[in-house]
N, C-alpha and C positions, 0 to 999 in steps of 0.2 A: 352702393351707395348712392341715393338722392343728389342730384346736383344742389350746391347749395344757393339760396337766393342772393344774386348778386345785388338786387337793387337795396334790399333790407341790409347787406351788409354795409353798404354804401352811406345809406341812413346812420345806419348807426355808430359808424367811424365818423363822421359829421358831429354828431349828436356829443360823442365822448369828446372831440376835441373841443369843441366849444364849451361844453360844460364842466368839462373837467382836466383836461391836458392843460391849457392854456393857462389857468390860473395857478397848478403846479408848476409849469414850467418857467413862468412869470419870477416865480417865487425863489427858482432853479439858477436865473439870471443874477441874483441881488449875491451868489455866494461868488466870492474872487477865489475860483477854485484853480490859481495857474496851475499849469503842467510843472513837472519837476526843475526843468531846465529852464523855468524862470522864477523858481522859489527855493534857492537851497533849502530853507527852512521848513518846508512842507510838512514835515512829520510833526513840528513843533504848532503850526498854525492852524493846523487843524481843518483848512478849508478842503481838500480833498476828502476826507471824511465827513464832512457836512454835507458834501453832493452826494454822496454813496447814500448817506443815511437820509437824506430827504427824498431820493427816488425811491429807495426800500420800501420809505413809509406809505409811498402813494402806491406803490404797486402790490403791497401787503394788504391796502385797503381795498383794493379791487377783489378780494376775496376769490380768486380764480380757483375753482377747486383742485386741491392735489397739489398747488404751486409751493416749490421748497426755496426760497429765498436765503442765499449764504454769502458773509460777506468774507470774502477769502484773503488773507495774509501772509502773504511768505517774510521773513525776517528782511529788514532792510529793504523792503520793497514796495512800491503803492499798493496801495487795496482794490480789491478789484468785486463787483458784483455781479452773482451767479442765479440767476434763477431757472429753475427746472420745472417744465411745466410736462404733464403727462400728455399723452394721443388722446385723442377723442374723434368721434367719428367712424371709426374702424380705421384710424390709423394706426402706425406701427409704434411702440415703443423699443422698438429693436433697431432703429436707426433715429439719427438725431437730426433737425433743422435746426442750426447754429445760426443765432440773430447777433449782429455785433454793432456797438458803439460805442462812444467814449464821453467821459466826462469831466475831465481836465478841460483847460482854456488856455488860451493865447493870452499873451501879455494886454493889458488895456489900451494902452499908447493915446495921445494927444489927437485932439483936432475932430472931436466928435462935434454934431452939429447942434445949434441950438433946442435945448428942451432933451437932448437924449446923451445919455453915457452909459459907459460899459456896465455898472454894477445897476441901472436903474430902469427896469421893464417899463416901456413904453409900447403901447399896441397903437398904433397910426396908419389906418388906410389899408388896411388887412396883412398889415406884417407886425411881427415883434421884435422889437429892437432890444439889443443889448448882445453883450459878449456870451457866447455860447449857446446862443439861441440857435445859430443854423448849424452851427461846427463846435459841439455835435449833439448838444443837451436834449435835443428833442428826439433823437432816434430810440432810446430804451423807451420813453412815450409810445414814440410809433410802433414800437415793435409789442408791446404789451397790448395795443390798443386791436393792432391788426388780428393777433391769436384772439382777443375776447370777441371780435365781431364775426370769427370763424364760426366758436363755440357758440355764440348766442343765435345763428340759423343754421343751426343742425349740420354746421360744415364737418370737414374731416380736417387733421393736421397730424403730423408725425409727433412723437417726441419732441419739445422744444427747448432751447437752452438759448436765454439770452445773457450775453457777454457784455458787460459794461466795464472799461478798464479807466485807468484814471494816469497813462503816461504817453497818450498815442501823440501828441503836440513835440513829444520830446524825441519821438521817435519809437516807441514801444520798447525801450528797453528792459523792461520787466518778462513781457509778453513770452518769449522762452521758455522762460524757467518755468510760467503759470500752466502754459502748454502742457508741458512735461509732466507737471504737478498734477492736472487735470485731465490727463488723457484718459484714465479708465472712466472718469464720469461724464467725459464728453460722449463718449460710446462711437459708434460708428457714424460718422459725419458724413452725410449724403446730399445736404442742401447747406448753403452758406449766403446767408444775407445780409449786405451791410451799407448800413443807410447813412455811412459817411463821406457821401459823393452828392453830383448833382449833373447839369445837364448844360443844353446851350441856350433854352429857352423855357419858357414855362407853359408852351403849349401840349407837350407831349412826354410821356415818358422816357427817360435815357438810364441807358446802361453801361457802364464804364466797363471796359476790355480790357484794358491794360492800364498798370500805372509804372512812374519809373521808379527806380532805385535812387539810392543816395547814399552819398560819399562825403565824409565831410573831414577837416583837420585844421588846427592853427600851425602855421609853418614859420618859424622864427629866425633870422637870418644876423647873426651878430660880429659886428667887425672891431669893437672897442670893449673895452670895460668899463668904459664911462666916456661921455660925450665931451669933446673936444672943440676950440674953436674954428670954425670952417673956415675963416680967412687961413690960419697957418694950415692946417690938415688936410683940407680939400685938394686932389689932387695927388695925393700921398696916400689917402687911406680911401677905399674904394666906398661909395655910397652904399650902406645898407640895402635901401630902397632900389638901388640902381640893379644891385644882385639879386633882389627877387623879382624885379621883372623881366632880367635875363631868365630868371628859372621857371617863370609863367609862361614865359612864351615857348619854351619846351613842352608846355602842356595845350596852349590856346595859340590859334593864329589871332594876333591883335587887332588884324583887317578885317577878319570875316566873323569870329569868335567860333569857329570850326575848332573843336577839339581833336588834337592830332595822338593821343595816346590811343594805341589799336584796340589794348584790352577797355577800354570805356565806349568803343562802338561794336554795332550789330547791325544785320541786315534785317529791314523793315518788311514783314508779311506780307504778300500781296493783299492777303484778305482785311489787314488793317489799313492799309491803301484805300482800297476801295470803299471801306465803310466808312473812312475820314473824308473823302469824295463826296459820300451820300450825307454825311453830316452837314456839309458846307453847301450843298445844293439845297437841302432843307429849310436851314437859316440862313441865308446870304447876310455875309458881313458881323458874325456870329463872333468871331477869332478878334477880329479888327476892333471888333466894337467892344470886347470885354475888358479893353485897356484903355486907361485914359493916361495919354503921352502928354506932357509940355508942350504947351503951344510950341510950333513948327517942327517936332521932333517925330519922323516917320519911322514905322517901324522896317524891321530888317530885310523885307522885302514885301511887294502887294501882293504876292500869291497866296491866297488865304488858307490852301490845302498844303502849302509847305511851311508857312507859320504853324498848321495845327501839327504837321508833322515834326516841324522843330520842337516844339514844346510838348511831344509826347512820346518820340519814338529815337530824337537825338541826345546826344549828351549835350549838358550844357554846364559854364563854368560861374558861378558869382562869387564875389568877392563881398562878404558879409560883415565884414569886421575888420578892426586896425587896434594897434597898441603900439606904442613907440612916437606916436604921432602926435605932439602937442597942438591945440586950439591955434589957429591962425593969429589970434590976439596974444597968446603966450609964446609964440614962435621967437626965440631966437638965433643969431647966428652962430649954429652947434652944429656941427654934422655929429647925429644923432649915433648913438652906440649900436642900436640895434633898429628894425622893423618886425612885425608880427603880421599877418593877415591872416582871417578866417575864411577858408575857402569852402566852398558847398557845391559839390558838383551832383546833378541830376544825371541818373543813368538809364540809357533805354531800357525796357521792361526784362529784356533775356538775359542782359550781361550777370555774370558774377560778379556781385559788389565788393566782395573781398579782395577778389583778383585785382580789380581795378583800384581799390584802396591802396595794395600792395606796390602796384605797377605807377601809381603818383608818387607815392614814397620815394623809388627807387630814382625815378627822374628828379626830384628835387635834391637828393641828396648823394649824387653819384659827381664825379668832377666837377664840383661846385666852382666856379670862377673865383680867382683871388683868394681859395683855400677857405672863404667865409665860414663860418661855424654854421650849420643848418641843423634848426632842432623841431622836431615834429612833436608837436603837441595837441592831445584831447580828438585825438582821431576816432571815426566811427563809420560804419557802413552799415546799410538795410538792405533787403533785397527787393527787385521790380517784380512784377505779377504781369503773365499775359494768362488770358482768359481761356476755359479750355471748350470746345465748339458746344452750342448749345444742344441743348437735348430738345426733340419734338415735341415733348409734354409741356417742357418751359417754354418753349416757341407758342404755343396754342395758349398757354396762358397770358401771357404776354400780351398777345395777339387780342385774346379778350378783354382784359383791362384797358387796353387801349382804346379800342370800340366805347366798352361801357362807361370808362369812367374821363377819358382824355380826349376822345372825338378824333384822335390823331396818332397815326402809325406811330411806333415807338422805333427809336433809334439808336445806336451804339456809338461809342467814340473812346479814345484814349483819354485819359488825364496826366497832366505833366505833373502832378503832385504825388506823393509818397503815402500809403499806408502798408508799412511794413508787415502789418499782422495778415495781410492778403496773400503773400508770399510763401509767409510761414505756413498758414495752414494751406495752402494748395502742397509745398511740398509734404508736408501730413497725410493730405488726403486728397491723393491726387486723381481720384474718380466723381469727385463732388462737385455739381454745378453750382454757379457764382453768382450769385443778384447781387452787383455791386452798383447801388442808385441812391438816391436820396434827393432833398430837397434845396439842394444847393443851386441857385441861379446866377447868370452873370451878374447880376447886383445884390448880389448877398452879402457882400463886404467883410468875407471871412477874413480873419488875422488884421484887419485895418478898422477904422474909425467906422462907423455907423453900421455895424454888422448887424443883419435883419432877415429872420424866417418868414417866407410867403405862407401864410398860414392855409389857404385855400388850398394852394399847392402841395403843401405837406399832408395834408388831408389825403388828397388825393393819392400820394405815392403811399401812403398807409393803407390805402382799401386794395392798391394792386398787389402790396406785399399780402393782404388776405387772400386774393385770388392766387396767388404762387403758392402760398401754404397747403391751399385745398387743393390744388391739382398736385401738388407734389405728394399728398396721400393717396390720392386716388389713382397715380401714372401705371 
């Protein structure tokens, strides 16, 4: 097989992004396709279905020879778009390159800048603003564009399957069932490309080599059947808040934030420490500069490497919600009957998330102070992921893309967030190579106001995926 014309591939990708991707992606931004965790009535609202239909229509109009498009629906579960494209240029149909993204979105939240809004697409200074533009609506467009560019210039790719789910922002609860349901159709997956990630700057290609797992729950401590006058019962009845605070101290050192449960900790592999140091050296200030702290607030350490390892390989606890606590303006002199806190743990990539969840629940419910009643509600866990070693053919493809497209060497680093699908895929396809990358940068504002996609960088990432698909078929 003759090598694909890389320069022509790059031009095709750029032209497709300008002429076709940006207009269609802009319309996708308008769809308020909230993830099910944020829209209990998602089935009735139809927004997830609308997002799937919109992207399906765009892909179908591309007219890729032999492509099969299928909206897969299991009863009671969110829809999934599957695009099956046969091999070309000598690539094999006996193996699969699986390209992943998602179409569900985070809530809109307030505080968007003047002229911007979550469902109003705005192109400004080379960026597309709007919820879901960068996380992760562009992924399906990038995957299809990369495949098209390879095919347009006599390149090669194995059979490609593009899988776009609609529950990722809710922890991908439906994906295990879909993976089992689609196992025969997916075939032998030897390459996974995930476009739901990013890196420390826009100057180079970044690969994510690890993702933290997650565990979460709502824990309720109850001491009374109804609130009572605090002046009468305080000193007799223990405060539910104080009991919960004591329980939390079993999980986390309140002075340092260190998670104290052994099942939630793991040894950091030496190669991940080395790559973290290399990433920080390549982009000084990358970690510290990615967070806007309130005036006068300092990070937990001044060591950037330690900050990076804290956020990628060490467990953390965040209290993300509460119940039983009235607003200050509504608070009376009442000893409240209960306190509920929503706990969110991020777990090292190699930790067993289910075992971690069980260990936390045991610590919260055993020998509870004063015999207070503890109830665990709405618990969930998702696996982390640690990438396999990079194969020589993939390393060479990434070197080529970095030189031709970015002009800077590629870097690798862990990501503190969770994409449960990667851990699930790795367990099902342990011999596959993984390219977890994407267009999210330090100022993409995923999950918060002013989310935006750097369009030039997204096109470059798309071109790099073309290189990888061609190299995978020729290896």
